[in-house]
Biopython code that builds the backbone (N, CA, C, O; Angstrom):
import numpy as np
from Bio.PDB.StructureBuilder import StructureBuilder

atoms = [
    (1, "UNK", "N", (117.151, 77.504, 133.739)),
    (1, "UNK", "CA", (115.830, 78.048, 133.588)),
    (1, "UNK", "C", (115.067, 77.798, 134.886)),
    (1, "UNK", "O", (115.132, 76.704, 135.446)),
    (2, "UNK", "N", (114.360, 78.790, 135.352)),
    (2, "UNK", "CA", (113.542, 78.642, 136.562)),
    (2, "UNK", "C", (112.159, 78.146, 136.151)),
    (2, "UNK", "O", (111.559, 78.650, 135.201)),
    (3, "UNK", "N", (111.664, 77.149, 136.887)),
    (3, "UNK", "CA", (110.401, 76.519, 136.534)),
    (3, "UNK", "C", (109.563, 76.319, 137.782)),
    (3, "UNK", "O", (110.042, 75.762, 138.770)),
    (4, "UNK", "N", (108.329, 76.764, 137.749)),
    (4, "UNK", "CA", (107.416, 76.575, 138.869)),
    (4, "UNK", "C", (106.906, 75.147, 138.896)),
    (4, "UNK", "O", (106.363, 74.661, 137.904)),
    (5, "UNK", "N", (107.076, 74.471, 140.022)),
    (5, "UNK", "CA", (106.669, 73.074, 140.137)),
    (5, "UNK", "C", (105.176, 72.933, 140.366)),
    (5, "UNK", "O", (104.568, 71.979, 139.879)),
    (6, "UNK", "N", (104.588, 73.837, 141.078)),
    (6, "UNK", "CA", (103.152, 73.809, 141.365)),
    (6, "UNK", "C", (102.773, 75.178, 141.905)),
    (6, "UNK", "O", (103.606, 75.899, 142.453)),
    (7, "UNK", "N", (101.525, 75.517, 141.744)),
    (7, "UNK", "CA", (101.076, 76.824, 142.218)),
    (7, "UNK", "C", (100.378, 76.768, 143.571)),
    (7, "UNK", "O", (100.233, 77.795, 144.234)),
    (8, "UNK", "N", (99.947, 75.589, 143.985)),
    (8, "UNK", "CA", (99.369, 75.396, 145.323)),
    (8, "UNK", "C", (98.131, 76.245, 145.566)),
    (8, "UNK", "O", (97.841, 76.615, 146.703)),
    (9, "UNK", "N", (97.412, 76.550, 144.516)),
    (9, "UNK", "CA", (96.204, 77.351, 144.690)),
    (9, "UNK", "C", (95.045, 76.433, 145.049)),
    (9, "UNK", "O", (94.828, 75.423, 144.379)),
    (10, "UNK", "N", (94.302, 76.765, 146.087)),
    (10, "UNK", "CA", (93.224, 75.880, 146.535)),
    (10, "UNK", "C", (92.044, 75.894, 145.568)),
    (10, "UNK", "O", (91.869, 76.819, 144.774)),
    (11, "UNK", "N", (91.263, 74.865, 145.660)),
    (11, "UNK", "CA", (90.064, 74.760, 144.843)),
    (11, "UNK", "C", (89.687, 73.312, 144.674)),
    (11, "UNK", "O", (90.475, 72.413, 144.967)),
    (12, "UNK", "N", (88.463, 73.086, 144.195)),
    (12, "UNK", "CA", (88.012, 71.712, 143.972)),
    (12, "UNK", "C", (88.984, 71.001, 143.034)),
    (12, "UNK", "O", (89.409, 69.875, 143.291)),
    (13, "UNK", "N", (89.324, 71.678, 141.951)),
    (13, "UNK", "CA", (90.406, 71.225, 141.078)),
    (13, "UNK", "C", (91.495, 72.272, 141.262)),
    (13, "UNK", "O", (91.300, 73.433, 140.905)),
    (14, "UNK", "N", (92.641, 71.877, 141.816)),
    (14, "UNK", "CA", (93.681, 72.885, 142.071)),
    (14, "UNK", "C", (93.961, 73.729, 140.832)),
    (14, "UNK", "O", (94.090, 73.215, 139.720)),
    (15, "UNK", "N", (94.047, 75.004, 141.050)),
    (15, "UNK", "CA", (94.280, 75.952, 139.966)),
    (15, "UNK", "C", (95.770, 76.098, 139.700)),
    (15, "UNK", "O", (96.594, 75.836, 140.575)),
    (16, "UNK", "N", (96.105, 76.512, 138.504)),
    (16, "UNK", "CA", (97.503, 76.736, 138.178)),
    (16, "UNK", "C", (98.177, 75.476, 137.678)),
    (16, "UNK", "O", (97.523, 74.462, 137.437)),
    (17, "UNK", "N", (99.466, 75.547, 137.527)),
    (17, "UNK", "CA", (100.268, 74.456, 136.992)),
    (17, "UNK", "C", (100.349, 73.304, 137.985)),
    (17, "UNK", "O", (100.589, 73.521, 139.172)),
    (18, "UNK", "N", (100.150, 72.081, 137.505)),
    (18, "UNK", "CA", (100.275, 70.902, 138.370)),
    (18, "UNK", "C", (101.693, 70.347, 138.275)),
    (18, "UNK", "O", (102.448, 70.701, 137.370)),
    (19, "UNK", "N", (102.042, 69.486, 139.205)),
    (19, "UNK", "CA", (103.371, 68.869, 139.183)),
    (19, "UNK", "C", (103.527, 67.973, 137.960)),
    (19, "UNK", "O", (104.595, 67.946, 137.348)),
    (20, "UNK", "N", (102.476, 67.240, 137.595)),
    (20, "UNK", "CA", (102.551, 66.399, 136.394)),
    (20, "UNK", "C", (102.841, 67.243, 135.151)),
    (20, "UNK", "O", (103.643, 66.855, 134.302)),
    (21, "UNK", "N", (102.190, 68.383, 135.055)),
    (21, "UNK", "CA", (102.441, 69.274, 133.916)),
    (21, "UNK", "C", (103.871, 69.803, 133.947)),
    (21, "UNK", "O", (104.509, 69.939, 132.904)),
    (22, "UNK", "N", (104.369, 70.096, 135.133)),
    (22, "UNK", "CA", (105.734, 70.603, 135.261)),
    (22, "UNK", "C", (106.746, 69.547, 134.846)),
    (22, "UNK", "O", (107.738, 69.867, 134.193)),
    (23, "UNK", "N", (106.510, 68.289, 135.217)),
    (23, "UNK", "CA", (107.403, 67.203, 134.800)),
    (23, "UNK", "C", (107.433, 67.122, 133.273)),
    (23, "UNK", "O", (108.502, 66.973, 132.682)),
    (24, "UNK", "N", (106.278, 67.217, 132.642)),
    (24, "UNK", "CA", (106.219, 67.171, 131.178)),
    (24, "UNK", "C", (106.980, 68.347, 130.561)),
    (24, "UNK", "O", (107.699, 68.175, 129.577)),
    (25, "UNK", "N", (106.824, 69.532, 131.134)),
    (25, "UNK", "CA", (107.548, 70.711, 130.640)),
    (25, "UNK", "C", (109.054, 70.516, 130.832)),
    (25, "UNK", "O", (109.835, 70.830, 129.934)),
    (26, "UNK", "N", (109.465, 70.005, 131.986)),
    (26, "UNK", "CA", (110.889, 69.779, 132.259)),
    (26, "UNK", "C", (111.488, 68.799, 131.255)),
    (26, "UNK", "O", (112.605, 69.006, 130.779)),
    (27, "UNK", "N", (110.763, 67.745, 130.933)),
    (27, "UNK", "CA", (111.254, 66.778, 129.938)),
    (27, "UNK", "C", (111.423, 67.442, 128.572)),
    (27, "UNK", "O", (112.414, 67.215, 127.878)),
    (28, "UNK", "N", (110.457, 68.251, 128.203)),
    (28, "UNK", "CA", (110.544, 68.944, 126.913)),
    (28, "UNK", "C", (111.721, 69.925, 126.900)),
    (28, "UNK", "O", (112.434, 70.032, 125.902)),
    (29, "UNK", "N", (111.918, 70.635, 128.008)),
    (29, "UNK", "CA", (113.062, 71.547, 128.095)),
    (29, "UNK", "C", (114.377, 70.787, 127.965)),
    (29, "UNK", "O", (115.300, 71.250, 127.295)),
    (30, "UNK", "N", (114.465, 69.617, 128.605)),
    (30, "UNK", "CA", (115.669, 68.788, 128.491)),
    (30, "UNK", "C", (115.889, 68.375, 127.037)),
    (30, "UNK", "O", (117.017, 68.411, 126.544)),
    (31, "UNK", "N", (114.821, 67.985, 126.354)),
    (31, "UNK", "CA", (114.925, 67.608, 124.940)),
    (31, "UNK", "C", (115.393, 68.770, 124.069)),
    (31, "UNK", "O", (116.025, 68.565, 123.033)),
    (32, "UNK", "N", (115.080, 69.982, 124.495)),
    (32, "UNK", "CA", (115.483, 71.175, 123.745)),
    (32, "UNK", "C", (116.899, 71.638, 124.080)),
    (32, "UNK", "O", (117.403, 72.581, 123.470)),
    (33, "UNK", "N", (117.550, 70.975, 125.057)),
    (33, "UNK", "CA", (118.934, 71.295, 125.381)),
    (33, "UNK", "C", (119.159, 72.125, 126.624)),
    (33, "UNK", "O", (120.296, 72.505, 126.904)),
    (34, "UNK", "N", (118.107, 72.423, 127.386)),
    (34, "UNK", "CA", (118.304, 73.149, 128.649)),
    (34, "UNK", "C", (119.150, 72.271, 129.561)),
    (34, "UNK", "O", (118.874, 71.079, 129.694)),
    (35, "UNK", "N", (120.178, 72.842, 130.196)),
    (35, "UNK", "CA", (121.068, 72.025, 131.021)),
    (35, "UNK", "C", (120.891, 72.213, 132.524)),
    (35, "UNK", "O", (121.517, 71.499, 133.307)),
    (36, "UNK", "N", (120.042, 73.169, 132.945)),
    (36, "UNK", "CA", (119.776, 73.350, 134.378)),
    (36, "UNK", "C", (118.377, 73.917, 134.547)),
    (36, "UNK", "O", (117.982, 74.860, 133.860)),
    (37, "UNK", "N", (117.629, 73.317, 135.485)),
    (37, "UNK", "CA", (116.287, 73.798, 135.794)),
    (37, "UNK", "C", (116.221, 74.094, 137.284)),
    (37, "UNK", "O", (116.503, 73.226, 138.111)),
    (38, "UNK", "N", (115.851, 75.313, 137.620)),
    (38, "UNK", "CA", (115.675, 75.712, 139.017)),
    (38, "UNK", "C", (114.215, 75.564, 139.401)),
    (38, "UNK", "O", (113.346, 76.190, 138.795)),
    (39, "UNK", "N", (113.940, 74.744, 140.400)),
    (39, "UNK", "CA", (112.565, 74.459, 140.807)),
    (39, "UNK", "C", (112.116, 75.459, 141.863)),
    (39, "UNK", "O", (112.765, 75.657, 142.890)),
    (40, "UNK", "N", (110.996, 76.073, 141.572)),
    (40, "UNK", "CA", (110.382, 77.043, 142.461)),
    (40, "UNK", "C", (108.889, 76.779, 142.427)),
    (40, "UNK", "O", (108.463, 75.661, 142.138)),
    (41, "UNK", "N", (108.101, 77.784, 142.717)),
    (41, "UNK", "CA", (106.661, 77.598, 142.661)),
    (41, "UNK", "C", (105.943, 78.892, 142.904)),
    (41, "UNK", "O", (106.546, 79.964, 142.967)),
    (42, "UNK", "N", (104.636, 78.773, 143.041)),
    (42, "UNK", "CA", (103.793, 79.926, 143.327)),
    (42, "UNK", "C", (103.902, 81.001, 142.258)),
    (42, "UNK", "O", (103.962, 82.189, 142.574)),
    (43, "UNK", "N", (103.928, 80.598, 141.019)),
    (43, "UNK", "CA", (104.046, 81.570, 139.943)),
    (43, "UNK", "C", (102.732, 82.290, 139.661)),
    (43, "UNK", "O", (102.733, 83.409, 139.147)),
    (44, "UNK", "N", (101.610, 81.651, 139.997)),
    (44, "UNK", "CA", (100.288, 82.254, 139.737)),
    (44, "UNK", "C", (99.576, 82.656, 141.019)),
    (44, "UNK", "O", (98.423, 83.083, 140.975)),
    (45, "UNK", "N", (100.236, 82.529, 142.144)),
    (45, "UNK", "CA", (99.614, 82.866, 143.417)),
    (45, "UNK", "C", (100.359, 82.207, 144.557)),
    (45, "UNK", "O", (101.381, 81.554, 144.343)),
    (46, "UNK", "N", (99.858, 82.372, 145.760)),
    (46, "UNK", "CA", (100.543, 81.841, 146.927)),
    (46, "UNK", "C", (99.590, 81.040, 147.792)),
    (46, "UNK", "O", (99.019, 81.568, 148.747)),
    (47, "UNK", "N", (99.414, 79.770, 147.464)),
    (47, "UNK", "CA", (98.558, 78.900, 148.246)),
    (47, "UNK", "C", (99.342, 77.978, 149.155)),
    (47, "UNK", "O", (98.747, 77.157, 149.853)),
    (48, "UNK", "N", (100.658, 78.088, 149.170)),
    (48, "UNK", "CA", (101.520, 77.198, 149.944)),
    (48, "UNK", "C", (101.814, 77.780, 151.313)),
    (48, "UNK", "O", (102.116, 78.966, 151.445)),
    (49, "UNK", "N", (101.723, 76.932, 152.336)),
    (49, "UNK", "CA", (102.127, 77.333, 153.684)),
    (49, "UNK", "C", (103.649, 77.242, 153.735)),
    (49, "UNK", "O", (104.201, 76.148, 153.621)),
    (50, "UNK", "N", (104.322, 78.347, 153.902)),
    (50, "UNK", "CA", (105.782, 78.402, 153.813)),
    (50, "UNK", "C", (106.482, 78.207, 155.150)),
    (50, "UNK", "O", (107.627, 78.632, 155.303)),
    (51, "UNK", "N", (105.841, 77.590, 156.104)),
    (51, "UNK", "CA", (106.472, 77.390, 157.408)),
    (51, "UNK", "C", (107.447, 76.218, 157.402)),
    (51, "UNK", "O", (108.379, 76.185, 158.206)),
    (52, "UNK", "N", (107.240, 75.258, 156.505)),
    (52, "UNK", "CA", (108.112, 74.097, 156.446)),
    (52, "UNK", "C", (109.451, 74.461, 155.810)),
    (52, "UNK", "O", (109.560, 75.432, 155.062)),
    (53, "UNK", "N", (110.457, 73.663, 156.123)),
    (53, "UNK", "CA", (111.771, 73.828, 155.522)),
    (53, "UNK", "C", (111.804, 73.096, 154.185)),
    (53, "UNK", "O", (111.200, 72.034, 154.042)),
    (54, "UNK", "N", (112.493, 73.648, 153.228)),
    (54, "UNK", "CA", (112.704, 73.013, 151.919)),
    (54, "UNK", "C", (111.385, 72.582, 151.284)),
    (54, "UNK", "O", (111.236, 71.434, 150.868)),
    (55, "UNK", "N", (110.441, 73.498, 151.213)),
    (55, "UNK", "CA", (109.090, 73.134, 150.793)),
    (55, "UNK", "C", (108.964, 72.754, 149.326)),
    (55, "UNK", "O", (107.943, 72.186, 148.940)),
    (56, "UNK", "N", (109.950, 73.041, 148.497)),
    (56, "UNK", "CA", (109.884, 72.591, 147.106)),
    (56, "UNK", "C", (110.680, 71.303, 146.875)),
    (56, "UNK", "O", (110.721, 70.809, 145.748)),
    (57, "UNK", "N", (111.307, 70.755, 147.906)),
    (57, "UNK", "CA", (112.135, 69.553, 147.757)),
    (57, "UNK", "C", (111.391, 68.365, 147.149)),
    (57, "UNK", "O", (111.940, 67.720, 146.256)),
    (58, "UNK", "N", (110.176, 68.043, 147.581)),
    (58, "UNK", "CA", (109.492, 66.892, 146.964)),
    (58, "UNK", "C", (109.285, 67.068, 145.455)),
    (58, "UNK", "O", (109.319, 66.098, 144.698)),
    (59, "UNK", "N", (109.072, 68.299, 145.036)),
    (59, "UNK", "CA", (108.863, 68.572, 143.617)),
    (59, "UNK", "C", (110.181, 68.478, 142.856)),
    (59, "UNK", "O", (110.232, 67.912, 141.764)),
    (60, "UNK", "N", (111.238, 69.028, 143.428)),
    (60, "UNK", "CA", (112.558, 68.935, 142.796)),
    (60, "UNK", "C", (112.975, 67.475, 142.663)),
    (60, "UNK", "O", (113.508, 67.066, 141.632)),
    (61, "UNK", "N", (112.732, 66.695, 143.707)),
    (61, "UNK", "CA", (113.116, 65.278, 143.678)),
    (61, "UNK", "C", (112.349, 64.529, 142.584)),
    (61, "UNK", "O", (112.926, 63.712, 141.866)),
    (62, "UNK", "N", (111.078, 64.805, 142.464)),
    (62, "UNK", "CA", (110.277, 64.130, 141.433)),
    (62, "UNK", "C", (110.756, 64.517, 140.038)),
    (62, "UNK", "O", (110.869, 63.663, 139.159)),
    (63, "UNK", "N", (111.032, 65.780, 139.837)),
    (63, "UNK", "CA", (111.496, 66.238, 138.527)),
    (63, "UNK", "C", (112.880, 65.682, 138.229)),
    (63, "UNK", "O", (113.149, 65.253, 137.107)),
    (64, "UNK", "N", (113.767, 65.686, 139.233)),
    (64, "UNK", "CA", (115.110, 65.128, 139.043)),
    (64, "UNK", "C", (115.038, 63.648, 138.676)),
    (64, "UNK", "O", (115.744, 63.193, 137.777)),
    (65, "UNK", "N", (114.183, 62.899, 139.374)),
    (65, "UNK", "CA", (114.084, 61.465, 139.080)),
    (65, "UNK", "C", (113.529, 61.226, 137.676)),
    (65, "UNK", "O", (113.865, 60.223, 137.047)),
    (66, "UNK", "N", (112.693, 62.121, 137.180)),
    (66, "UNK", "CA", (112.152, 61.949, 135.831)),
    (66, "UNK", "C", (113.173, 62.313, 134.756)),
    (66, "UNK", "O", (113.081, 61.832, 133.627)),
    (67, "UNK", "N", (114.141, 63.157, 135.097)),
    (67, "UNK", "CA", (115.136, 63.602, 134.118)),
    (67, "UNK", "C", (116.441, 62.825, 134.190)),
    (67, "UNK", "O", (117.229, 62.853, 133.245)),
    (68, "UNK", "N", (116.679, 62.134, 135.296)),
    (68, "UNK", "CA", (117.954, 61.453, 135.464)),
    (68, "UNK", "C", (119.085, 62.459, 135.566)),
    (68, "UNK", "O", (118.928, 63.526, 136.159)),
    (69, "UNK", "N", (120.217, 62.117, 134.988)),
    (69, "UNK", "CA", (121.388, 62.998, 135.102)),
    (69, "UNK", "C", (121.537, 63.921, 133.893)),
    (69, "UNK", "O", (122.549, 64.609, 133.759)),
    (70, "UNK", "N", (120.541, 63.939, 133.022)),
    (70, "UNK", "CA", (120.668, 64.737, 131.795)),
    (70, "UNK", "C", (120.599, 66.242, 132.039)),
    (70, "UNK", "O", (121.100, 67.025, 131.232)),
    (71, "UNK", "N", (119.979, 66.649, 133.148)),
    (71, "UNK", "CA", (119.791, 68.065, 133.459)),
    (71, "UNK", "C", (120.056, 68.278, 134.940)),
    (71, "UNK", "O", (119.591, 67.498, 135.771)),
    (72, "UNK", "N", (120.799, 69.329, 135.280)),
    (72, "UNK", "CA", (120.980, 69.679, 136.686)),
    (72, "UNK", "C", (119.682, 70.278, 137.216)),
    (72, "UNK", "O", (119.031, 71.072, 136.538)),
    (73, "UNK", "N", (119.310, 69.885, 138.444)),
    (73, "UNK", "CA", (118.088, 70.397, 139.062)),
    (73, "UNK", "C", (118.462, 71.155, 140.323)),
    (73, "UNK", "O", (119.142, 70.625, 141.202)),
    (74, "UNK", "N", (118.009, 72.408, 140.404)),
    (74, "UNK", "CA", (118.222, 73.243, 141.582)),
    (74, "UNK", "C", (116.913, 73.313, 142.357)),
    (74, "UNK", "O", (115.835, 73.380, 141.767)),
    (75, "UNK", "N", (117.014, 73.296, 143.677)),
    (75, "UNK", "CA", (115.841, 73.457, 144.527)),
    (75, "UNK", "C", (116.009, 74.708, 145.380)),
    (75, "UNK", "O", (117.070, 74.945, 145.959)),
    (76, "UNK", "N", (114.955, 75.497, 145.447)),
    (76, "UNK", "CA", (114.918, 76.683, 146.291)),
    (76, "UNK", "C", (113.781, 76.518, 147.286)),
    (76, "UNK", "O", (113.092, 75.499, 147.279)),
    (77, "UNK", "N", (113.584, 77.492, 148.120)),
    (77, "UNK", "CA", (112.395, 77.526, 148.960)),
    (77, "UNK", "C", (112.554, 77.010, 150.367)),
    (77, "UNK", "O", (112.381, 75.816, 150.611)),
    (78, "UNK", "N", (112.879, 77.878, 151.292)),
    (78, "UNK", "CA", (112.892, 77.518, 152.705)),
    (78, "UNK", "C", (114.060, 76.650, 153.130)),
    (78, "UNK", "O", (113.954, 75.923, 154.117)),
    (79, "UNK", "N", (115.152, 76.707, 152.422)),
    (79, "UNK", "CA", (116.348, 75.962, 152.830)),
    (79, "UNK", "C", (117.086, 76.876, 153.794)),
    (79, "UNK", "O", (117.762, 77.819, 153.382)),
    (80, "UNK", "N", (116.950, 76.585, 155.081)),
    (80, "UNK", "CA", (117.356, 77.532, 156.121)),
    (80, "UNK", "C", (118.574, 77.134, 156.931)),
    (80, "UNK", "O", (118.955, 77.853, 157.855)),
    (81, "UNK", "N", (119.195, 76.010, 156.611)),
    (81, "UNK", "CA", (120.359, 75.607, 157.395)),
    (81, "UNK", "C", (121.245, 74.662, 156.591)),
    (81, "UNK", "O", (120.822, 74.075, 155.594)),
    (82, "UNK", "N", (122.479, 74.533, 157.052)),
    (82, "UNK", "CA", (123.484, 73.699, 156.393)),
    (82, "UNK", "C", (123.032, 72.251, 156.330)),
    (82, "UNK", "O", (123.175, 71.604, 155.293)),
    (83, "UNK", "N", (122.494, 71.741, 157.411)),
    (83, "UNK", "CA", (122.107, 70.326, 157.477)),
    (83, "UNK", "C", (121.070, 69.990, 156.398)),
    (83, "UNK", "O", (121.193, 68.970, 155.719)),
    (84, "UNK", "N", (120.061, 70.833, 156.240)),
    (84, "UNK", "CA", (119.026, 70.587, 155.231)),
    (84, "UNK", "C", (119.617, 70.627, 153.829)),
    (84, "UNK", "O", (119.346, 69.741, 153.018)),
    (85, "UNK", "N", (120.416, 71.638, 153.538)),
    (85, "UNK", "CA", (121.023, 71.768, 152.211)),
    (85, "UNK", "C", (121.917, 70.577, 151.905)),
    (85, "UNK", "O", (121.846, 70.003, 150.819)),
    (86, "UNK", "N", (122.749, 70.209, 152.855)),
    (86, "UNK", "CA", (123.660, 69.084, 152.686)),
    (86, "UNK", "C", (122.896, 67.786, 152.449)),
    (86, "UNK", "O", (123.235, 67.012, 151.554)),
    (87, "UNK", "N", (121.876, 67.556, 153.244)),
    (87, "UNK", "CA", (121.074, 66.330, 153.128)),
    (87, "UNK", "C", (120.424, 66.237, 151.750)),
    (87, "UNK", "O", (120.415, 65.170, 151.135)),
    (88, "UNK", "N", (119.888, 67.337, 151.272)),
    (88, "UNK", "CA", (119.252, 67.336, 149.955)),
    (88, "UNK", "C", (120.249, 66.961, 148.858)),
    (88, "UNK", "O", (119.920, 66.201, 147.947)),
    (89, "UNK", "N", (121.451, 67.489, 148.948)),
    (89, "UNK", "CA", (122.469, 67.185, 147.944)),
    (89, "UNK", "C", (122.946, 65.741, 148.054)),
    (89, "UNK", "O", (123.064, 65.047, 147.044)),
    (90, "UNK", "N", (123.218, 65.291, 149.269)),
    (90, "UNK", "CA", (123.724, 63.933, 149.471)),
    (90, "UNK", "C", (122.703, 62.864, 149.117)),
    (90, "UNK", "O", (123.072, 61.790, 148.641)),
    (91, "UNK", "N", (121.421, 63.143, 149.344)),
    (91, "UNK", "CA", (120.371, 62.167, 149.047)),
    (91, "UNK", "C", (119.885, 62.241, 147.600)),
    (91, "UNK", "O", (119.002, 61.479, 147.205)),
    (92, "UNK", "N", (120.445, 63.138, 146.817)),
    (92, "UNK", "CA", (120.079, 63.222, 145.412)),
    (92, "UNK", "C", (118.736, 63.872, 145.136)),
    (92, "UNK", "O", (118.160, 63.692, 144.063)),
    (93, "UNK", "N", (118.238, 64.629, 146.106)),
    (93, "UNK", "CA", (116.985, 65.362, 145.897)),
    (93, "UNK", "C", (117.163, 66.364, 144.759)),
    (93, "UNK", "O", (116.259, 66.574, 143.950)),
    (94, "UNK", "N", (118.337, 66.973, 144.715)),
    (94, "UNK", "CA", (118.650, 67.964, 143.691)),
    (94, "UNK", "C", (120.166, 68.005, 143.521)),
    (94, "UNK", "O", (120.906, 67.381, 144.281)),
    (95, "UNK", "N", (120.606, 68.737, 142.526)),
    (95, "UNK", "CA", (122.041, 68.893, 142.266)),
    (95, "UNK", "C", (122.589, 70.194, 142.834)),
    (95, "UNK", "O", (123.781, 70.296, 143.122)),
    (96, "UNK", "N", (121.726, 71.182, 142.994)),
    (96, "UNK", "CA", (122.097, 72.503, 143.494)),
    (96, "UNK", "C", (121.017, 72.976, 144.449)),
    (96, "UNK", "O", (119.847, 72.625, 144.295)),
    (97, "UNK", "N", (121.408, 73.774, 145.439)),
    (97, "UNK", "CA", (120.422, 74.372, 146.341)),
    (97, "UNK", "C", (120.503, 75.892, 146.219)),
    (97, "UNK", "O", (121.586, 76.474, 146.152)),
    (98, "UNK", "N", (119.343, 76.507, 146.191)),
    (98, "UNK", "CA", (119.268, 77.964, 146.143)),
    (98, "UNK", "C", (119.092, 78.501, 147.551)),
    (98, "UNK", "O", (118.093, 78.215, 148.211)),
    (99, "UNK", "N", (120.053, 79.272, 148.005)),
    (99, "UNK", "CA", (120.019, 79.772, 149.389)),
    (99, "UNK", "C", (120.191, 81.291, 149.430)),
    (99, "UNK", "O", (120.772, 81.826, 150.374)),
    (100, "UNK", "N", (119.691, 81.974, 148.420)),
    (100, "UNK", "CA", (119.867, 83.427, 148.328)),
    (100, "UNK", "C", (119.298, 84.189, 149.509)),
    (100, "UNK", "O", (119.978, 85.044, 150.075)),
    (101, "UNK", "N", (118.065, 83.896, 149.891)),
    (101, "UNK", "CA", (117.456, 84.620, 151.017)),
    (101, "UNK", "C", (118.170, 84.294, 152.323)),
    (101, "UNK", "O", (118.341, 85.161, 153.179)),
    (102, "UNK", "N", (118.585, 83.043, 152.469)),
    (102, "UNK", "CA", (119.335, 82.659, 153.666)),
    (102, "UNK", "C", (120.641, 83.445, 153.740)),
    (102, "UNK", "O", (121.020, 83.907, 154.816)),
    (103, "UNK", "N", (121.328, 83.601, 152.622)),
    (103, "UNK", "CA", (122.588, 84.342, 152.626)),
    (103, "UNK", "C", (122.369, 85.818, 152.932)),
    (103, "UNK", "O", (123.228, 86.460, 153.539)),
    (104, "UNK", "N", (121.233, 86.359, 152.520)),
    (104, "UNK", "CA", (120.924, 87.752, 152.868)),
    (104, "UNK", "C", (120.700, 87.905, 154.370)),
    (104, "UNK", "O", (121.152, 88.876, 154.976)),
    (105, "UNK", "N", (120.001, 86.944, 154.964)),
    (105, "UNK", "CA", (119.729, 86.986, 156.406)),
    (105, "UNK", "C", (120.959, 86.643, 157.232)),
    (105, "UNK", "O", (121.159, 87.180, 158.322)),
    (106, "UNK", "N", (121.791, 85.730, 156.695)),
    (106, "UNK", "CA", (122.909, 85.184, 157.456)),
    (106, "UNK", "C", (124.144, 85.098, 156.559)),
    (106, "UNK", "O", (124.414, 84.038, 155.996)),
    (107, "UNK", "N", (124.897, 86.187, 156.415)),
    (107, "UNK", "CA", (126.053, 86.199, 155.518)),
    (107, "UNK", "C", (127.130, 85.163, 155.865)),
    (107, "UNK", "O", (127.944, 84.826, 155.006)),
    (108, "UNK", "N", (127.152, 84.656, 157.089)),
    (108, "UNK", "CA", (128.149, 83.663, 157.477)),
    (108, "UNK", "C", (127.769, 82.236, 157.148)),
    (108, "UNK", "O", (128.517, 81.312, 157.465)),
    (109, "UNK", "N", (126.621, 82.035, 156.518)),
    (109, "UNK", "CA", (126.124, 80.698, 156.211)),
    (109, "UNK", "C", (127.132, 79.873, 155.413)),
    (109, "UNK", "O", (127.421, 78.733, 155.777)),
    (110, "UNK", "N", (127.665, 80.429, 154.340)),
    (110, "UNK", "CA", (128.577, 79.675, 153.477)),
    (110, "UNK", "C", (129.858, 79.316, 154.223)),
    (110, "UNK", "O", (130.364, 78.205, 154.064)),
    (111, "UNK", "N", (130.389, 80.221, 155.024)),
    (111, "UNK", "CA", (131.608, 79.934, 155.792)),
    (111, "UNK", "C", (131.370, 78.779, 156.762)),
    (111, "UNK", "O", (132.227, 77.905, 156.898)),
    (112, "UNK", "N", (130.222, 78.762, 157.435)),
    (112, "UNK", "CA", (129.917, 77.662, 158.358)),
    (112, "UNK", "C", (129.727, 76.347, 157.613)),
    (112, "UNK", "O", (130.123, 75.288, 158.099)),
    (113, "UNK", "N", (129.128, 76.417, 156.447)),
    (113, "UNK", "CA", (128.938, 75.212, 155.641)),
    (113, "UNK", "C", (130.302, 74.650, 155.260)),
    (113, "UNK", "O", (130.529, 73.443, 155.343)),
    (114, "UNK", "N", (131.204, 75.529, 154.845)),
    (114, "UNK", "CA", (132.556, 75.111, 154.470)),
    (114, "UNK", "C", (133.278, 74.482, 155.661)),
    (114, "UNK", "O", (133.976, 73.480, 155.505)),
    (115, "UNK", "N", (133.113, 75.064, 156.846)),
    (115, "UNK", "CA", (133.760, 74.531, 158.052)),
    (115, "UNK", "C", (133.239, 73.153, 158.430)),
    (115, "UNK", "O", (133.939, 72.396, 159.103)),
    (116, "UNK", "N", (132.034, 72.814, 158.015)),
    (116, "UNK", "CA", (131.459, 71.522, 158.379)),
    (116, "UNK", "C", (132.135, 70.368, 157.647)),
    (116, "UNK", "O", (131.882, 69.205, 157.961)),
    (117, "UNK", "N", (132.990, 70.676, 156.677)),
    (117, "UNK", "CA", (133.714, 69.626, 155.961)),
    (117, "UNK", "C", (135.090, 69.544, 156.514)),
    (117, "UNK", "O", (135.888, 68.723, 156.062)),
]
sb = StructureBuilder()
sb.init_structure("model")
sb.init_model(0)
sb.init_chain("A")
sb.init_seg("    ")
for serial, (resi, resn, name, xyz) in enumerate(atoms, 1):
    if name == "N":
        sb.init_residue(resn, " ", resi, " ")
    sb.init_atom(name, np.array(xyz, "f"), 0.0, 1.0, " ", f" {name:<3s}", serial, name[0])
structure = sb.get_structure()
């Protein structure tokens, strides 16, 4: 299931779903038997500066740590190279990385990742 971690909408009180609310939703989904949650964001708007790499990683890591190993957590969003994807997996930030846009831009990405092992 894809789940927005935060909406990043500016305001005195940030608008949209908060990370705390997302953690609570993720726990409830786990209790209901969901076995994989894909972390994304900006479901109600686009307040996030997307220049950084792996911009949803802090949210995926927080949700993963709250769920433990009961649910696989996927992280998407600005994962633009093998090193970043590998680091996220090895450090336990998430269990899966979403690299769909990267693969569209760079079809050789997976082959290079495989060669790095």
